[in-house]
N, CA, C and O of each residue as an XYZ file, in Angstrom:
732
protein
N      52.315     25.596      4.428
C      52.079     24.171      4.613
C      50.825     23.926      5.448
O      50.094     22.964      5.213
N      50.576     24.816      6.440
C      49.384     24.682      7.259
C      48.118     24.924      6.456
O      47.090     24.291      6.695
N      48.197     25.850      5.497
C      47.033     26.125      4.670
C      46.711     24.948      3.762
O      45.545     24.719      3.441
N      47.713     24.209      3.349
C      47.496     23.043      2.495
C      46.661     21.991      3.208
O      45.767     21.393      2.610
N      46.951     21.763      4.486
C      46.172     20.797      5.270
C      44.752     21.316      5.486
O      43.788     20.553      5.413
N      44.627     22.627      5.753
C      43.303     23.213      5.939
C      42.488     23.135      4.663
O      41.288     22.867      4.706
N      43.132     23.369      3.527
C      42.447     23.267      2.240
C      41.989     21.845      1.975
O      40.895     21.623      1.456
N      42.838     20.870      2.336
C      42.469     19.465      2.162
C      41.303     19.099      3.062
O      40.387     18.393      2.641
N      41.335     19.583      4.318
C      40.235     19.313      5.253
C      38.925     19.925      4.748
O      37.867     19.300      4.823
N      39.010     21.136      4.240
C      37.808     21.792      3.716
C      37.226     21.018      2.545
O      36.012     20.838      2.450
N      38.106     20.557      1.648
C      37.639     19.765      0.502
C      37.021     18.455      0.971
O      35.973     18.047      0.470
N      37.664     17.796      1.931
C      37.153     16.540      2.473
C      35.799     16.763      3.142
O      34.870     15.979      2.947
N      35.690     17.824      3.924
C      34.427     18.149      4.581
C      33.339     18.449      3.548
O      32.196     18.022      3.714
N      33.681     19.173      2.493
C      32.734     19.478      1.428
C      32.230     18.195      0.773
O      31.026     18.036      0.569
N      33.142     17.277      0.440
C      32.734     16.029     -0.210
C      31.915     15.143      0.725
O      30.991     14.467      0.272
N      32.231     15.133      2.008
C      31.423     14.381      2.974
C      30.014     14.961      3.062
O      29.034     14.217      3.098
N      29.914     16.284      3.095
C      28.590     16.921      3.125
C      27.816     16.618      1.848
O      26.606     16.396      1.888
N      28.509     16.611      0.726
C      27.874     16.302     -0.559
C      27.346     14.868     -0.576
O      26.237     14.621     -1.050
N      28.131     13.926     -0.066
C      27.713     12.519     -0.003
C      26.497     12.364      0.901
O      25.547     11.665      0.545
N      26.516     13.011      2.071
C      25.381     12.937      2.989
C      24.142     13.551      2.343
O      23.049     12.997      2.457
N      24.300     14.686      1.668
C      23.164     15.337      1.016
C      22.564     14.431     -0.058
O      21.342     14.300     -0.141
N      23.406     13.805     -0.881
C      22.891     12.879     -1.894
C      22.198     11.687     -1.254
O      21.187     11.210     -1.769
N      22.729     11.200     -0.135
C      22.095     10.091      0.576
C      20.715     10.468      1.095
O      19.769      9.692      0.965
N      20.596     11.646      1.677
C      19.313     12.109      2.201
C      18.317     12.307      1.061
O      17.163     11.890      1.166
N      18.755     12.935     -0.018
C      17.874     13.150     -1.174
C      17.428     11.810     -1.748
O      16.253     11.632     -2.072
N      18.358     10.870     -1.874
C      18.021      9.532     -2.381
C      16.990      8.835     -1.519
O      16.057      8.221     -2.037
N      17.150      8.925     -0.195
C      16.187      8.287      0.702
C      14.818      8.939      0.595
O      13.803      8.244      0.572
N      14.777     10.267      0.528
C      13.498     10.971      0.432
C      12.778     10.572     -0.856
O      11.570     10.335     -0.850
N      13.515     10.500     -1.948
C      12.902     10.104     -3.222
C      12.431      8.652     -3.145
O      11.314      8.348     -3.563
N      13.269      7.746     -2.613
C      12.904      6.327     -2.514
C      11.699      6.125     -1.603
O      10.863      5.260     -1.864
N      11.603      6.913     -0.539
C      10.498      6.726      0.414
C       9.146      7.118     -0.185
O       8.111      6.854      0.426
N       9.134      7.734     -1.353
C       7.882      8.093     -2.018
C       7.474      7.068     -3.075
O       6.421      7.216     -3.696
N       8.289      6.031     -3.291
C       7.974      5.040     -4.317
C       6.904      4.061     -3.814
O       6.812      3.808     -2.613
N       6.106      3.519     -4.720
C       5.102      2.524     -4.319
C       5.719      1.303     -3.626
O       5.131      0.762     -2.689
N       6.901      0.867     -4.083
C       7.559     -0.291     -3.468
C       7.850     -0.032     -1.989
O       7.584     -0.879     -1.136
N       8.393      1.134     -1.703
C       8.722      1.477     -0.322
C       7.452      1.528      0.532
O       7.440      1.035      1.660
N       6.393      2.120     -0.003
C       5.135      2.233      0.745
C       4.530      0.854      1.016
O       4.006      0.610      2.102
N       4.600     -0.052      0.027
C       4.078     -1.407      0.219
C       4.886     -2.146      1.284
O       4.316     -2.800      2.157
N       6.210     -2.042      1.211
C       7.060     -2.687      2.224
C       6.815     -2.100      3.606
O       6.821     -2.827      4.600
N       6.602     -0.805      3.675
C       6.358     -0.156      4.965
C       5.091     -0.680      5.620
O       5.048     -0.849      6.838
N       4.049     -0.942      4.818
C       2.799     -1.468      5.373
C       3.038     -2.838      6.006
O       2.567     -3.103      7.112
N       3.768     -3.707      5.306
C       4.046     -5.044      5.846
C       4.941     -4.931      7.074
O       4.682     -5.584      8.085
N       5.988     -4.118      7.004
C       6.883     -3.949      8.152
C       6.124     -3.409      9.360
O       6.327     -3.880     10.479
N       5.254     -2.428      9.147
C       4.457     -1.882     10.255
C       3.526     -2.934     10.841
O       3.349     -3.013     12.056
N       2.931     -3.742      9.962
C       2.030     -4.810     10.405
C       2.782     -5.820     11.283
O       2.348     -6.140     12.389
N       3.907     -6.309     10.774
C       4.682     -7.302     11.526
C       5.245     -6.706     12.810
O       5.283     -7.375     13.842
N       5.676     -5.466     12.751
C       6.225     -4.817     13.935
C       5.144     -4.585     14.990
O       5.416     -4.674     16.188
N       3.923     -4.290     14.553
C       2.848     -4.092     15.527
C       2.520     -5.387     16.266
O       2.164     -5.357     17.444
N       2.638     -6.520     15.582
C       2.429     -7.812     16.250
C       3.610     -8.111     17.163
O       3.433     -8.567     18.292
N       4.808     -7.851     16.667
C       6.029     -8.140     17.437
C       6.085     -7.336     18.737
O       6.409     -7.881     19.793
N       5.768     -6.037     18.659
C       5.899     -5.178     19.837
C       4.613     -5.067     20.649
O       4.655     -4.760     21.841
N       3.472     -5.315     20.010
C       2.197     -5.178     20.698
C       1.803     -3.736     20.954
O       0.898     -3.473     21.746
N       2.477     -2.786     20.287
C       2.232     -1.372     20.549
C       1.088     -0.774     19.747
O       0.584      0.293     20.098
N       0.667     -1.441     18.677
C      -0.449     -0.905     17.900
C      -1.289     -2.061     17.371
O      -0.947     -3.229     17.550
N      -2.381     -1.717     16.726
C      -3.329     -2.714     16.246
C      -2.895     -3.234     14.873
O      -2.873     -2.465     13.912
N      -2.547     -4.532     14.756
C      -2.111     -5.059     13.457
C      -3.219     -5.067     12.416
O      -2.935     -5.172     11.223
N      -4.473     -4.958     12.836
C      -5.576     -4.963     11.878
C      -5.720     -3.626     11.146
O      -6.484     -3.529     10.185
N      -4.995     -2.598     11.591
C      -5.062     -1.307     10.913
C      -4.438     -1.351      9.519
O      -4.796     -0.541      8.664
N      -3.524     -2.270      9.275
C      -2.826     -2.351      7.991
C      -3.320     -3.501      7.133
O      -2.733     -3.797      6.093
N      -4.397     -4.156      7.559
C      -4.902     -5.331      6.853
C      -6.346     -5.074      6.443
O      -7.128     -4.515      7.212
N      -6.690     -5.479      5.244
C      -8.086     -5.435      4.802
C      -8.772     -6.655      5.403
O      -8.660     -7.758      4.867
N      -9.484     -6.463      6.519
C     -10.036     -7.602      7.264
C     -11.148     -8.319      6.508
O     -11.534     -9.427      6.879
N     -11.665     -7.697      5.454
C     -12.664     -8.406      4.649
C     -12.004     -9.481      3.784
O     -12.678    -10.393      3.306
N     -10.681     -9.374      3.579
C      -9.962    -10.333      2.734
C      -8.979    -11.205      3.505
O      -8.723    -12.341      3.106
N      -8.421    -10.692      4.607
C      -7.444    -11.438      5.402
C      -8.104    -11.814      6.716
O      -8.375    -10.952      7.552
N      -8.358    -13.087      6.895
C      -9.088    -13.542      8.083
C      -8.178    -13.832      9.269
O      -8.579    -13.627     10.415
N      -6.978    -14.298      9.018
C      -6.119    -14.736     10.103
C      -4.755    -14.084      9.989
O      -4.146    -14.086      8.919
N      -4.270    -13.523     11.098
C      -2.937    -12.946     11.124
C      -2.098    -13.724     12.131
O      -2.613    -14.558     12.875
N      -0.812    -13.442     12.141
C       0.081    -14.127     13.083
C      -0.259    -13.740     14.514
O      -0.677    -12.616     14.790
N      -0.070    -14.709     15.431
C      -0.334    -14.456     16.843
C       0.864    -13.757     17.479
O       0.711    -12.781     18.212
N       2.057    -14.270     17.188
C       3.265    -13.718     17.781
C       4.377    -13.739     16.741
O       4.680    -14.790     16.176
N       4.978    -12.603     16.490
C       6.108    -12.499     15.562
C       7.351    -12.201     16.379
O       7.387    -11.240     17.147
N       8.366    -13.029     16.210
C       9.621    -12.837     16.930
C      10.611    -12.016     16.105
O      11.409    -11.257     16.654
N      10.551    -12.175     14.785
C      11.441    -11.438     13.898
C      10.999    -11.609     12.458
O      10.216    -12.506     12.148
N      11.492    -10.760     11.584
C      11.140    -10.846     10.168
C      12.214    -10.159      9.336
O      12.974     -9.320      9.820
N      12.244    -10.548      8.067
C      13.211     -9.962      7.146
C      12.614     -9.946      5.747
O      12.135    -10.968      5.255
N      12.647     -8.782      5.112
C      12.189     -8.670      3.731
C      13.196     -9.380      2.832
O      14.404     -9.195      2.980
N      12.693    -10.203      1.888
C      13.574    -10.908      0.967
C      13.538    -10.319     -0.447
O      14.574     -9.933     -0.989
N      12.350    -10.254     -1.034
C      12.274     -9.757     -2.405
C      10.833     -9.417     -2.793
O       9.880     -9.784     -2.104
N      10.706     -8.718     -3.893
C       9.398     -8.466     -4.498
C       9.167     -9.566     -5.524
O       9.907     -9.665     -6.503
N       8.150    -10.392     -5.310
C       7.846    -11.485     -6.233
C       7.045    -11.004     -7.440
O       7.262    -11.455     -8.565
N       6.126    -10.090     -7.189
C       5.259     -9.613     -8.262
C       4.962     -8.141     -8.034
O       4.746     -7.694     -6.907
N       4.956     -7.407     -9.128
C       4.682     -5.977     -9.072
C       3.845     -5.644    -10.295
O       4.203     -6.014    -11.413
N       2.746     -4.955    -10.093
C       1.913     -4.621    -11.234
C       0.695     -3.840    -10.821
O       0.686     -3.138     -9.810
N      -0.332     -3.980    -11.628
C      -1.593     -3.290    -11.386
C      -2.701     -4.324    -11.234
O      -2.750     -5.306    -11.975
N      -3.578     -4.102    -10.280
C      -4.722     -4.990    -10.065
C      -5.980     -4.275    -10.553
O      -6.233     -3.131    -10.176
N      -6.777     -4.958    -11.401
C      -7.995     -4.330    -11.907
C      -9.092     -4.277    -10.837
O      -9.245     -5.199    -10.036
N      -9.844     -3.187    -10.845
C     -10.945     -3.002     -9.910
C     -12.137     -2.391    -10.650
O     -11.985     -1.775    -11.705
N     -13.301     -2.574    -10.082
C     -14.515     -1.975    -10.626
C     -15.245     -1.253     -9.514
O     -15.511     -1.815     -8.452
N     -15.566      0.002     -9.779
C     -16.387      0.789     -8.872
C     -17.797      0.790     -9.445
O     -18.024      1.307    -10.539
N     -18.744      0.215     -8.713
C     -20.137      0.174     -9.171
C     -20.927      1.261     -8.474
O     -21.072      1.263     -7.252
N     -21.432      2.179     -9.267
C     -22.231      3.278     -8.742
C     -23.677      2.955     -9.092
O     -24.133      3.182    -10.213
N     -24.385      2.420     -8.101
C     -25.736      1.931     -8.352
C     -26.696      2.264     -7.232
O     -26.424      3.097     -6.368
N     -27.833      1.584     -7.278
C     -28.922      1.870     -6.334
C     -28.538      1.628     -4.878
O     -28.914      2.408     -4.003
N     -27.793      0.555     -4.607
C     -27.424      0.254     -3.210
C     -26.588      1.378     -2.613
O     -26.854      1.834     -1.501
N     -25.582      1.821     -3.350
C     -24.733      2.912     -2.868
C     -25.557      4.190     -2.705
O     -25.401      4.924     -1.729
N     -26.424      4.439     -3.666
C     -27.300      5.621     -3.607
C     -28.163      5.590     -2.347
O     -28.239      6.580     -1.620
N     -28.811      4.457     -2.091
C     -29.699      4.347     -0.929
C     -28.930      4.459      0.388
O     -29.433      5.024      1.360
N     -27.723      3.925      0.414
C     -26.942      3.906      1.642
C     -26.288      5.251      1.951
O     -26.295      5.694      3.099
N     -25.720      5.906      0.927
C     -24.898      7.088      1.198
C     -25.411      8.406      0.617
O     -25.236      9.453      1.241
N     -26.032      8.379     -0.547
C     -26.289      9.630     -1.262
C     -27.757      9.991     -1.454
O     -28.060     10.923     -2.199
N     -28.658      9.295     -0.817
C     -30.087      9.545     -1.048
C     -30.493     10.957     -0.595
O     -31.429     11.531     -1.153
N     -29.814     11.515      0.394
C     -30.161     12.849      0.895
C     -29.605     13.950     -0.001
O     -30.106     15.074      0.022
N     -28.564     13.638     -0.800
C     -27.944     14.663     -1.650
C     -28.639     14.828     -2.997
O     -28.527     15.884     -3.620
N     -29.354     13.804     -3.455
C     -29.995     13.837     -4.768
C     -31.479     13.523     -4.613
O     -31.858     12.651     -3.831
N     -32.301     14.228     -5.352
C     -33.746     14.027     -5.256
C     -34.172     12.680     -5.830
O     -35.052     12.013     -5.285
N     -33.533     12.281     -6.950
C     -33.903     11.018     -7.590
C     -32.643     10.228     -7.931
O     -31.533     10.758     -7.979
N     -32.865      8.956     -8.163
C     -31.751      8.099     -8.581
C     -31.233      8.529     -9.950
O     -30.028      8.469    -10.192
N     -32.100      8.954    -10.834
C     -31.704      9.388    -12.173
C     -30.787     10.618    -12.095
O     -29.798     10.715    -12.822
N     -31.130     11.546    -11.209
C     -30.283     12.730    -11.003
C     -28.900     12.313    -10.491
O     -27.876     12.856    -10.906
N     -28.900     11.350     -9.592
C     -27.657     10.799     -9.033
C     -26.784     10.195    -10.139
O     -25.586     10.471    -10.197
N     -27.370      9.376    -11.014
C     -26.618      8.734    -12.094
C     -26.122      9.781    -13.095
O     -24.983      9.699    -13.554
N     -26.951     10.749    -13.436
C     -26.545     11.804    -14.375
C     -25.357     12.595    -13.822
O     -24.432     12.933    -14.561
N     -25.388     12.882    -12.539
C     -24.275     13.576    -11.907
C     -22.988     12.761    -12.078
O     -21.953     13.314    -12.451
N     -23.044     11.456    -11.809
C     -21.850     10.610    -11.912
C     -21.414     10.399    -13.360
O     -20.225     10.229    -13.628
N     -22.359     10.408    -14.287
C     -21.986     10.344    -15.708
C     -21.172     11.577    -16.101
O     -20.203     11.474    -16.853
N     -21.569     12.734    -15.593
C     -20.801     13.957    -15.869
C     -19.444     13.889    -15.174
O     -18.425     14.274    -15.747
N     -19.440     13.396    -13.938
C     -18.200     13.287    -13.165
C     -17.193     12.358    -13.847
O     -15.994     12.636    -13.856
N     -17.677     11.268    -14.411
C     -16.810     10.274    -15.057
C     -16.902     10.338    -16.587
O     -16.703      9.328    -17.262
N     -17.203     11.517    -17.129
C     -17.363     11.673    -18.580
C     -16.096     11.266    -19.340
O     -16.180     10.613    -20.380
N     -14.951     11.644    -18.835
C     -13.684     11.308    -19.505
C     -13.455      9.794    -19.515
O     -13.004      9.244    -20.520
N     -13.760      9.124    -18.412
C     -13.617      7.670    -18.332
C     -14.594      6.975    -19.282
O     -14.241      5.984    -19.922
N     -15.813      7.490    -19.374
C     -16.810      6.916    -20.285
C     -16.321      7.067    -21.726
O     -16.407      6.136    -22.526
N     -15.810      8.247    -22.037
C     -15.294      8.530    -23.381
C     -14.141      7.582    -23.737
O     -14.032      7.139    -24.881
N     -13.287      7.272    -22.763
C     -12.115      6.417    -23.000
C     -12.398      4.930    -22.806
O     -11.478      4.116    -22.887
N     -13.652      4.560    -22.553
C     -13.998      3.155    -22.384
C     -13.648      2.590    -21.020
O     -13.662      1.374    -20.832
N     -13.336      3.450    -20.069
C     -12.983      2.986    -18.721
C     -14.181      3.027    -17.780
O     -14.052      2.746    -16.588
N     -15.349      3.379    -18.322
C     -16.588      3.378    -17.552
C     -17.740      3.178    -18.530
O     -17.683      3.611    -19.681
N     -18.789      2.512    -18.046
C     -19.970      2.318    -18.896
C     -21.173      2.005    -18.020
O     -21.045      1.620    -16.858
N     -22.337      2.184    -18.613
C     -23.582      1.852    -17.940
C     -23.857      0.363    -18.148
O     -23.824     -0.132    -19.275
N     -24.125     -0.333    -17.068
C     -24.532     -1.736    -17.120
C     -25.901     -1.772    -16.436
O     -26.002     -1.715    -15.210
N     -26.940     -1.868    -17.247
C     -28.289     -1.734    -16.707
C     -28.471     -0.312    -16.232
O     -28.289      0.628    -17.004
N     -28.833     -0.137    -14.953
C     -28.969      1.219    -14.421
C     -27.824      1.573    -13.472
O     -27.943      2.486    -12.655
N     -26.709      0.838    -13.591
C     -25.534      1.051    -12.749
C     -24.373      1.543    -13.604
O     -24.124      1.018    -14.689
N     -23.667      2.551    -13.109
C     -22.463      3.033    -13.774
C     -21.281      2.269    -13.197
O     -21.047      2.286    -11.989
N     -20.538      1.598    -14.076
C     -19.348      0.866    -13.634
C     -18.108      1.581    -14.142
O     -17.971      1.852    -15.335
N     -17.203      1.883    -13.210
C     -15.965      2.568    -13.528
C     -14.828      1.571    -13.295
O     -14.712      0.974    -12.225
N     -13.988      1.408    -14.335
C     -12.887      0.443    -14.262
C     -11.585      1.205    -14.036
O     -11.292      2.190    -14.713
N     -10.822      0.728    -13.076
C      -9.541      1.371    -12.770
C      -8.556      0.317    -12.278
O      -8.927     -0.825    -12.008
N      -7.297      0.722    -12.167
C      -6.244     -0.176    -11.692
C      -5.546      0.449    -10.496
O      -5.411      1.668    -10.396
N      -5.109     -0.413     -9.595
C      -4.367      0.023     -8.417
C      -3.050     -0.736     -8.347
O      -2.939     -1.847     -8.865
N      -2.042     -0.127     -7.698
C      -0.762     -0.803     -7.507
C      -0.970     -2.105     -6.745
O      -1.786     -2.176     -5.826
N      -0.220     -3.138     -7.140
C      -0.312     -4.456     -6.504
C       1.103     -5.014     -6.350
O       1.914     -4.929     -7.271
N       1.389     -5.582     -5.185
C       2.696     -6.183     -4.925
C       2.525     -7.500     -4.202
O       1.603     -7.669     -3.404
N       3.422     -8.435     -4.485
C       3.585     -9.630     -3.671
C       5.005     -9.576     -3.128
O       5.977     -9.604     -3.884
N       5.107     -9.499     -1.801
C       6.391     -9.345     -1.129
C       6.714    -10.608     -0.342
O       5.877    -11.108      0.411
N       7.927    -11.123     -0.515
C       8.355    -12.328      0.190
C       9.167    -11.952      1.423
O      10.120    -11.175      1.352
N       8.764    -12.525      2.557
C       9.430    -12.276      3.836
C       9.807    -13.596      4.495
O       9.117    -14.602      4.331
N      10.904    -13.584      5.238
C      11.212    -14.630      6.213
C      10.577    -14.176      7.512
O      10.847    -13.069      7.977
N       9.745    -15.002      8.101
C       9.080    -14.623      9.354
C       9.360    -15.693     10.394
O       9.155    -16.883     10.157
N       9.826    -15.251     11.536
C      10.033    -16.135     12.692
C       8.880    -15.855     13.643
O       8.722    -14.736     14.133
N       8.074    -16.885     13.900
C       6.877    -16.685     14.709
C       6.656    -17.904     15.589
O       7.423    -18.866     15.549
N       5.596    -17.847     16.385
C       5.227    -19.003     17.195
C       3.834    -19.451     16.792
O       2.994    -18.648     16.384
N       3.607    -20.758     16.916
C       2.258    -21.258     16.646
C       1.430    -21.150     17.926
O       1.899    -20.607     18.926
N       0.218    -21.659     17.895
C      -0.679    -21.540     19.054
C      -0.164    -22.291     20.283
O      -0.547    -21.975     21.410
N       0.705    -23.287     20.067
C       1.280    -24.046     21.174
C       2.546    -23.396     21.721
O       3.100    -23.860     22.717
N       3.007    -22.325     21.077
C       4.208    -21.639     21.538
C       5.488    -22.144     20.903
O       6.575    -21.704     21.278
N       5.383    -23.067     19.940
C       6.577    -23.567     19.264
C       7.066    -22.563     18.231
O       6.272    -21.977     17.495
N       8.378    -22.372     18.182
C       8.967    -21.433     17.248
C       8.930    -22.010     15.836
O       9.291    -23.166     15.616
N       8.489    -21.189     14.880
C       8.412    -21.592     13.469
C       9.147    -20.573     12.609
O       9.163    -19.378     12.903
N       9.752    -21.077     11.539
C      10.347    -20.201     10.531
C       9.559    -20.416      9.252
O       9.427    -21.544      8.777
N       9.039    -19.340      8.699
C       8.206    -19.452      7.503
C       8.657    -18.453      6.458
O       9.151    -17.370      6.773
N       8.477    -18.841      5.215
C       8.559    -17.894      4.120
C       7.110    -17.518      3.832
O       6.276    -18.388      3.580
N       6.816    -16.229      3.869
C       5.443    -15.757      3.763
C       5.355    -14.716      2.649
O       6.208    -13.837      2.522
N       4.298    -14.844      1.849
C       4.029    -13.875      0.791
C       2.916    -12.950      1.277
O       1.830    -13.400      1.643
N       3.205    -11.660      1.274
C       2.210    -10.644      1.622
C       1.751     -9.984      0.332
O       2.559     -9.465     -0.438
N       0.441    -10.012      0.106
C      -0.141     -9.359     -1.060
C      -0.624     -7.979     -0.606
O      -1.441     -7.859      0.307
N      -0.103     -6.950     -1.259
C      -0.395     -5.573     -0.865
C      -0.980     -4.833     -2.063
O      -0.463     -4.919     -3.176
N      -2.076     -4.101     -1.814
C      -2.724     -3.294     -2.846
C      -2.932     -1.886     -2.331
O      -3.100     -1.654     -1.134
N      -2.918     -0.956     -3.267
C      -3.293      0.414     -2.940
C      -4.800      0.506     -3.085
O      -5.358      0.160     -4.126
N      -5.450      0.972     -2.035
C      -6.907      1.067     -2.049
C      -7.307      2.360     -1.355
O      -6.886      2.621     -0.227
N      -8.103      3.153     -2.015
C      -8.559      4.437     -1.464
C      -7.387      5.313     -1.025
O      -7.448      5.979      0.008
N      -6.329      5.302     -1.818
C      -5.187      6.168     -1.556
C      -4.168      5.640     -0.564
O      -3.144      6.284     -0.339
N      -4.422      4.478      0.039
C      -3.439      3.931      0.982
C      -3.176      2.464      0.661
O      -4.004      1.797      0.040
N      -2.037      1.978      1.079
C      -1.660      0.593      0.834
C      -2.157     -0.280      1.970
O      -2.066      0.094      3.139
N      -2.695     -1.469      1.613
C      -3.219     -2.421      2.591
C      -2.795     -3.826      2.221
O      -2.614     -4.150      1.047
N      -2.641     -4.651      3.238
C      -2.397     -6.082      3.017
C      -3.732     -6.712      2.687
O      -4.677     -6.614      3.469
N      -3.820     -7.369      1.517
C      -5.071     -8.004      1.101
C      -4.952     -9.519      1.091
O      -5.937    -10.216      0.850
N      -3.766    -10.033      1.349
C      -3.578    -11.474      1.383
C      -2.285    -11.833      2.087
O      -1.280    -11.132      1.970
N      -2.326    -12.948      2.828
C      -1.136    -13.486      3.482
C      -1.150    -14.982      3.238
O      -2.120    -15.660      3.578
N      -0.075    -15.506      2.649
C      -0.036    -16.942      2.386
C       1.368    -17.480      2.596
O       2.362    -16.800      2.338
N       1.425    -18.721      3.071
C       2.723    -19.391      3.245
C       3.254    -19.776      1.879
O       2.503    -20.035      0.939
N       4.550    -19.803      1.804
C       5.173    -20.213      0.550
C       5.856    -21.533      0.739
O       6.449    -22.062     -0.202
């Protein structure tokens, strides 16, 4: 009779370990998804304002987002409003050559020929072409619009509750907030 209880405990312990293992595996897989990464950028941004422990501008493309919240008291993710791909164009031209690559290539023509070889597959597939003397490469990046409830204060210190849409794009291998708008 004692062995029966021990056998039941062992089975129960085995199933608990199995459930925990599946939970950990599920979280690890989910944490690699674009949705999770986009939400993490917004959560890190809002948390950096809330706690004051890091720079909130690290997660924002400051060329596109001019104003961020002054004080965040709390926030809650609500839903993904939009998920897709945002079109982008990489222009490989004289300005970039003069600014970054003039020391690596003897002439601009050599520079363009190198990039034509580098992007040969894209040119073949119509995802890149010469426009004048500039090589334009067309690509898409992950894009999300995330809806949050944000509790914040205005410049006068009054508490506000807002529904806010954060526009997040993957750029240069990392996710960034490219837009913040009230809903």
